[in-house]
N, C-alpha and C positions, 0 to 999 in steps of 0.2 A: 503205346499211343500217347502222344503229348497233348495235354489239354491246356488251353489258355482261357483264363476267366476274365471277363470284363463286367464290372458292376455298373449298370446304367441307371442313373437316377434323373428324375425330372418330371414335374407335374405329379401325377399319382402312379406312374409306371416304374417298374423295377424288374431287371432281368439279368441273365448270365449268358455270355456268348462262348461257345466251345468250338475249338478247331484243332486239327492235327497238322495243319500246313504251317511250316516255319514262316513263310512270307505273310500269311494272315496273322500269325502270332506277332510278328514285328509291326504290322499295320495297326493291330489292336493296341500295342504298347505305345505307338506314336499317338493314337487317339487319346489314350490315358494321359500321356504327357501334355498334349494340347489342352486337355480338360483341366489339368493341374495349373497350367499357365494362365488359362482364363480365370480360374478361381483366384489365383494370386493377383492378377490384374484387377479383379473386382475388389478384393480386399484393399489393395493399394489405393484404388479410386475412392473407396469409402473412407479410408484414412485421410486422403487428400481433401475430400469434401468436408470432413470434420475439422480439419486444420483451417480450411478456408472459412468455414462458419465461425470458428473461434476467433480468427483474425478480424472478420467482419464485425463480430460482437464487440471485440476490443476497440476497434475503430469507432463504432457507434458510441460506446461508453466514453471514449476520449473526447468525441465531439460534444457529448452532453456535458462533460466536465468543463470543457472550454466555454460552452454557452453559459453555464452557471458562473464561471469565473468572470465573464464579461458583465453579467447581471450584477455581480457583487461589487463591481467598480463604482456603482451608484448607491451602495448601501453604506451605513454608518459603521466605521471600524473603530473599536475602542482599543487603543494601544495600552500596553502594560504600564503600570505605575513606576516611574523612575524614582531613585532614592532621593533626589533633590530636585525640585522644580526649577526651571530656568526663568529668571526674572525678566520682565519686559524691559526694553530700552527706555528708561525714564530716570530723572534725577530725584524723583520722590521715593522715599523708602517704601518697600513693599513687604507686607507680612503675609506669609502663607500659613494657612491652617491645614496641615496635612491630614489631620484627623477628619476634618470636614470633607476634604477631597475623597478620602477613602470611603466615608459614609455615602457620599453621592454616587460613587462608583458601585458600591454595594447595592444601592437602590436600583441602579440601572441593571445590574446583573440579575437581580431578582426577577426581572421581566423575561429573562431567557428561559427557554424550555430545557430543563435539565436532561431530557432524553433526546434532544436534537439541537445541541449547541454547536455553532460553527466557530471554530478557533482557527488561528493562522500563525504560521512561523515563517518569518522572512530569513532567508539564508544567503550568505555570500562568503567569498573567500578567494584566495589566490588561485586564479584559473577558473573561477566559477562566477558567472554573472549573477547579480542579486536576483533572487526569485522567491515567489511566495507559495507556500504549501497550505492549502485549506484542508482542515480536518473536521469532519462532523463527529462530535462526541455523542454517542447514542445510548450511553448507559448512565443511569442515575445511581452511581455507586461511589464509595469513598475514594477509590483510585481515580475515577473519572472526574470527580469534583476537585481533587488535588491537581490533576492535570490542567483543568480549566483555570484553577487558581494560579498556577505557575505561568499560565499564558497572560493572565491579567495583572499579576504582581500583588494580588490581595494579601497573600500570607507574609509579605515583606520581602520575598525573593521571587525570582522569575527565571524563565529560560533565557532571558536576555544575556548575551555575551557568553553563553555556554557553547561548547563545540560538539560536533558529531564525533563519537568516540571510536567506533570501529565498524567494520563490515564483516558479516558472517557469510560464508559461501560466495565470495566475490566472483562474479562472472559465471555462476552456476545456478541451477535450480535452488529454490529456497533461500535466495539471497535476501539479506535483511540488514538494515542500518540501525545502529544504536546511537543515541545522543541525549543531551540534557543531563548527564550524570554529574553530580557534585562531588561525590567521594571516590569515584573510580573503583568501586567495589564490584568486581565482576562475578561474584558468587551469588547470582540471583536468578530467579526463575521467571520465565515469560510465558505468555499464553500460546495455545494452539492457534496458528494463523492459517486461514483457509484460502486467502486470495491476495493478489497484489494490492498494496495500499492499505492493508489491515494494520491498525495501530493498537499497540498495547502499552501499558504504563505500570511501573512498579515504583512506589515511593519508599524511601528508606529513612525518612524523617517527616515531620509535619510540614517542612518547608522545602523539600527537595525531592528529586526523583529522576528516573531515567526512562525514556520512551524507546520503543522498538517499532520500526515500520518495515513491513515486507515490501520489496520492490518487484517481485515476480511470483509471489504466492508459494504456499506449501511449507513455510517454516513451522516446525513442530516443537512445541514446548508446553509447559503447563502454567495456567494462570487465568487472567481475565482480560478479554479484548474490550477496549473502551470505545472504539470507533473506526472510521474509514477515511482515507484520503479522498476528497472529492475532486480536487484539481491540484496540479503542481507536482505530481509524482515524477515528472520529467526532471524536476530540479534535483531530486534525490538520486535519480539514475545518472545524472550528469556528475553529481558529487562522487558517486561510487567509482567513476572512471579516473578520478584524480589519484596521483601516486600517494598522497597523504591526506586522507579524509579529515584528519583532525585539524586541518587548516580551515575547514568550513565552520563558520560561526553563525549562531542565531543572532541577527542584528536587530530584530524587532519581533514582537509577538503580541497577540491580543485576541479579541473575540469580535464577531460580527453581530451588531445589534439590529434586529429586524425593525423596520419603520412602519 
Protein backbone atom coordinates (compact mmCIF):
# COMPACT_ATOMS: atom_id res chain seq x y z
CA UNK A 1 0.00 0.00 0.00
CA UNK A 2 1.39 3.42 -1.03
CA UNK A 3 0.88 6.25 1.43
CA UNK A 4 1.18 9.97 0.57
CA UNK A 5 1.48 12.40 3.44
CA UNK A 6 0.49 16.06 3.28
CA UNK A 7 1.16 18.29 6.26
CA UNK A 8 -1.55 20.94 6.37
CA UNK A 9 -0.94 24.07 8.43
CA UNK A 10 -3.00 27.18 8.82
CA UNK A 11 -4.67 28.86 11.75
CA UNK A 12 -4.72 26.37 14.60
CA UNK A 13 -5.31 23.23 12.48
CA UNK A 14 -2.81 20.55 11.49
CA UNK A 15 -3.39 17.22 9.77
CA UNK A 16 -2.13 14.41 7.52
CA UNK A 17 -3.77 13.14 4.32
CA UNK A 18 -3.23 9.49 3.33
CA UNK A 19 -4.06 7.80 0.00
CA UNK A 20 -3.05 4.77 -2.07
CA UNK A 21 -4.28 6.26 -5.35
CA UNK A 22 -1.34 7.43 -7.59
CA UNK A 23 -3.54 10.17 -9.09
CA UNK A 24 -4.42 11.46 -5.66
CA UNK A 25 -0.74 11.26 -4.69
CA UNK A 26 0.16 13.39 -7.73
CA UNK A 27 -2.61 15.86 -6.90
CA UNK A 28 -1.33 16.15 -3.34
CA UNK A 29 2.22 16.78 -4.61
CA UNK A 30 0.86 19.53 -6.85
CA UNK A 31 -0.90 21.10 -3.88
CA UNK A 32 2.35 20.98 -1.92
CA UNK A 33 4.20 22.57 -4.83
CA UNK A 34 1.62 25.36 -5.09
CA UNK A 35 1.90 25.93 -1.35
CA UNK A 36 5.68 26.25 -1.70
CA UNK A 37 5.20 28.72 -4.57
CA UNK A 38 2.81 30.81 -2.50
CA UNK A 39 5.26 30.82 0.40
CA UNK A 40 8.09 31.93 -1.92
CA UNK A 41 5.92 34.67 -3.42
CA UNK A 42 5.06 35.87 0.08
CA UNK A 43 8.73 35.99 1.07
CA UNK A 44 9.62 37.87 -2.13
CA UNK A 45 6.78 40.31 -1.51
CA UNK A 46 8.01 40.92 2.04
CA UNK A 47 11.53 41.47 0.71
CA UNK A 48 10.26 43.90 -1.94
CA UNK A 49 8.24 45.77 0.68
CA UNK A 50 11.33 46.09 2.87
CA UNK A 51 13.33 47.35 -0.11
CA UNK A 52 10.63 49.88 -1.01
CA UNK A 53 10.50 51.04 2.62
CA UNK A 54 14.28 51.45 2.68
CA UNK A 55 14.23 53.44 -0.58
CA UNK A 56 11.41 55.61 0.76
CA UNK A 57 13.35 56.30 3.97
CA UNK A 58 16.48 57.14 1.95
CA UNK A 59 14.48 59.54 -0.22
CA UNK A 60 12.95 61.15 2.86
CA UNK A 61 16.38 61.60 4.45
CA UNK A 62 17.75 63.06 1.21
CA UNK A 63 14.87 65.55 1.08
CA UNK A 64 15.58 66.54 4.69
CA UNK A 65 19.28 66.99 3.90
CA UNK A 66 18.36 69.14 0.88
CA UNK A 67 16.06 71.30 3.01
CA UNK A 68 18.82 71.77 5.60
CA UNK A 69 21.27 72.71 2.84
CA UNK A 70 18.86 75.37 1.56
CA UNK A 71 18.45 76.75 5.07
CA UNK A 72 22.23 76.96 5.51
CA UNK A 73 22.58 79.18 2.47
CA UNK A 74 21.37 81.99 4.76
CA UNK A 75 23.68 81.08 7.66
CA UNK A 76 27.13 82.50 8.39
CA UNK A 77 29.93 80.38 6.92
CA UNK A 78 33.37 80.87 8.47
CA UNK A 79 36.03 79.93 5.89
CA UNK A 80 39.41 78.50 6.82
CA UNK A 81 42.28 80.86 7.57
CA UNK A 82 44.59 81.25 4.59
CA UNK A 83 48.33 81.56 5.01
CA UNK A 84 48.45 85.20 3.87
CA UNK A 85 45.50 87.63 3.79
CA UNK A 86 44.76 89.42 0.53
CA UNK A 87 45.22 93.18 0.80
CA UNK A 88 42.39 95.39 -0.46
CA UNK A 89 42.89 97.55 -3.56
CA UNK A 90 44.39 100.71 -2.03
CA UNK A 91 47.49 102.84 -2.35
CA UNK A 92 47.83 103.10 1.42
CA UNK A 93 50.03 100.53 3.21
CA UNK A 94 48.01 97.88 5.03
CA UNK A 95 49.27 96.04 8.10
CA UNK A 96 47.70 92.72 9.05
CA UNK A 97 47.87 91.40 12.57
CA UNK A 98 47.44 87.67 11.89
CA UNK A 99 47.59 86.92 15.61
CA UNK A 100 44.62 89.20 16.19
CA UNK A 101 42.70 87.55 13.35
CA UNK A 102 43.32 84.09 14.81
CA UNK A 103 42.24 85.33 18.24
CA UNK A 104 38.99 86.70 16.85
CA UNK A 105 38.30 83.44 15.02
CA UNK A 106 39.02 81.52 18.21
CA UNK A 107 36.44 83.61 20.04
CA UNK A 108 33.87 82.83 17.34
CA UNK A 109 34.64 79.11 17.43
CA UNK A 110 34.16 79.08 21.21
CA UNK A 111 30.49 79.80 20.56
CA UNK A 112 30.09 76.53 18.62
CA UNK A 113 28.58 73.47 20.26
CA UNK A 114 31.48 70.93 20.31
CA UNK A 115 28.99 68.07 20.18
CA UNK A 116 27.09 69.47 17.19
CA UNK A 117 29.41 71.51 14.96
CA UNK A 118 28.55 71.87 11.27
CA UNK A 119 31.66 71.83 9.09
CA UNK A 120 31.87 71.92 5.31
CA UNK A 121 34.27 70.83 2.57
CA UNK A 122 34.02 72.33 -0.93
CA UNK A 123 35.28 69.87 -3.55
CA UNK A 124 36.03 70.28 -7.24
CA UNK A 125 38.19 68.71 -9.91
CA UNK A 126 38.47 67.74 -13.54
CA UNK A 127 35.13 66.19 -14.44
CA UNK A 128 33.54 67.19 -11.12
CA UNK A 129 31.47 70.34 -10.67
CA UNK A 130 32.24 72.19 -7.47
CA UNK A 131 30.02 70.97 -4.65
CA UNK A 132 29.77 71.38 -0.89
CA UNK A 133 29.68 68.56 1.66
CA UNK A 134 28.21 69.46 5.07
CA UNK A 135 29.41 67.32 7.98
CA UNK A 136 27.93 67.48 11.48
CA UNK A 137 30.70 66.69 13.96
CA UNK A 138 28.89 65.14 16.91
CA UNK A 139 31.74 64.08 19.18
CA UNK A 140 33.68 66.26 21.61
CA UNK A 141 36.90 64.25 21.32
CA UNK A 142 40.51 65.02 20.44
CA UNK A 143 40.08 63.65 16.91
CA UNK A 144 36.84 65.57 16.38
CA UNK A 145 38.41 68.83 17.58
CA UNK A 146 41.38 68.32 15.25
CA UNK A 147 39.04 67.68 12.33
CA UNK A 148 37.21 70.94 13.07
CA UNK A 149 40.57 72.69 13.44
CA UNK A 150 41.66 71.51 9.99
CA UNK A 151 38.40 72.87 8.60
CA UNK A 152 39.01 76.30 10.15
CA UNK A 153 42.78 76.42 9.72
CA UNK A 154 43.40 77.30 13.37
CA UNK A 155 46.34 74.86 13.80
CA UNK A 156 48.16 76.66 10.98
CA UNK A 157 47.23 74.09 8.34
CA UNK A 158 43.91 72.98 6.91
CA UNK A 159 42.23 70.63 4.45
CA UNK A 160 42.50 73.37 1.81
CA UNK A 161 44.16 72.10 -1.41
CA UNK A 162 44.34 68.50 -0.17
CA UNK A 163 43.09 65.73 -2.45
CA UNK A 164 40.82 62.75 -2.10
CA UNK A 165 43.31 59.90 -1.84
CA UNK A 166 41.56 56.68 -2.74
CA UNK A 167 38.31 54.69 -2.83
CA UNK A 168 37.87 51.40 -1.00
CA UNK A 169 35.37 48.86 -2.44
CA UNK A 170 34.56 51.07 -5.44
CA UNK A 171 31.14 50.26 -6.90
CA UNK A 172 30.42 47.71 -4.17
CA UNK A 173 28.89 47.60 -0.72
CA UNK A 174 31.03 49.19 2.01
CA UNK A 175 32.33 51.77 -0.44
CA UNK A 176 34.39 54.43 1.35
CA UNK A 177 36.32 57.56 0.33
CA UNK A 178 39.57 58.68 1.98
CA UNK A 179 40.95 62.21 1.80
CA UNK A 180 42.79 65.05 3.50
CA UNK A 181 45.96 63.00 4.02
CA UNK A 182 49.18 64.96 4.33
CA UNK A 183 51.72 62.12 4.60
CA UNK A 184 50.05 59.37 2.51
CA UNK A 185 50.78 56.85 5.22
CA UNK A 186 48.15 54.16 4.56
CA UNK A 187 48.96 52.02 7.59
CA UNK A 188 46.24 53.47 9.77
CA UNK A 189 43.04 52.24 11.36
CA UNK A 190 39.57 53.70 10.94
CA UNK A 191 36.28 53.28 12.79
CA UNK A 192 33.43 50.87 12.40
CA UNK A 193 31.04 52.68 10.08
CA UNK A 194 27.34 51.89 10.31
CA UNK A 195 25.69 53.91 7.53
CA UNK A 196 26.12 55.98 4.41
CA UNK A 197 27.67 59.35 5.14
CA UNK A 198 29.37 58.32 8.38
CA UNK A 199 32.61 60.27 8.87
CA UNK A 200 35.74 59.18 10.71
CA UNK A 201 39.05 60.92 11.21
CA UNK A 202 42.56 59.89 12.21
CA UNK A 203 45.24 62.49 12.92
CA UNK A 204 48.89 61.58 12.54
CA UNK A 205 50.28 64.86 13.89
CA UNK A 206 49.02 67.96 15.68
CA UNK A 207 48.36 69.71 12.37
CA UNK A 208 47.28 67.06 9.89
CA UNK A 209 45.13 64.02 9.42
CA UNK A 210 43.03 61.91 7.07
CA UNK A 211 39.25 61.56 6.96
CA UNK A 212 37.16 58.63 5.79
CA UNK A 213 33.55 58.94 4.57
CA UNK A 214 31.27 55.98 3.85
CA UNK A 215 29.21 56.44 0.66
CA UNK A 216 26.82 53.50 1.03
CA UNK A 217 27.26 52.13 4.53
CA UNK A 218 28.77 49.07 6.15
CA UNK A 219 32.49 49.89 6.03
CA UNK A 220 34.04 48.05 8.98
CA UNK A 221 37.22 48.99 10.81
CA UNK A 222 38.29 50.08 14.28
CA UNK A 223 38.48 53.58 15.74
CA UNK A 224 36.21 56.55 16.53
CA UNK A 225 33.42 57.95 14.38
CA UNK A 226 33.29 61.76 14.65
CA UNK A 227 30.15 62.67 12.71
CA UNK A 228 27.78 62.33 9.78
CA UNK A 229 27.34 63.90 6.34
CA UNK A 230 24.15 65.96 6.53
CA UNK A 231 24.08 67.01 2.88
CA UNK A 232 26.31 66.80 -0.17
CA UNK A 233 26.92 63.05 -0.14
CA UNK A 234 26.09 63.10 -3.87
CA UNK A 235 29.28 65.14 -4.41
CA UNK A 236 31.37 62.26 -3.07
CA UNK A 237 29.36 59.69 -5.02
CA UNK A 238 30.05 61.67 -8.21
CA UNK A 239 33.76 61.84 -7.32
CA UNK A 240 33.87 58.07 -6.93
CA UNK A 241 32.75 57.66 -10.55
CA UNK A 242 35.84 59.48 -11.86
CA UNK A 243 38.72 57.46 -13.28
CA UNK A 244 41.17 59.22 -10.96
CA UNK A 245 39.70 60.42 -7.67
CA UNK A 246 43.00 62.06 -6.71
CA UNK A 247 42.11 64.82 -9.18
CA UNK A 248 39.43 65.97 -6.72
CA UNK A 249 40.65 68.77 -4.45
CA UNK A 250 39.24 70.45 -1.35
CA UNK A 251 39.02 74.01 -2.70
CA UNK A 252 37.60 75.50 0.49
CA UNK A 253 36.47 74.45 3.95
CA UNK A 254 35.21 75.89 7.20
CA UNK A 255 32.42 75.82 9.77
CA UNK A 256 28.86 77.12 9.94
CA UNK A 257 28.32 79.67 12.71
CA UNK A 258 24.77 79.68 14.15
CA UNK A 259 23.22 83.14 14.28
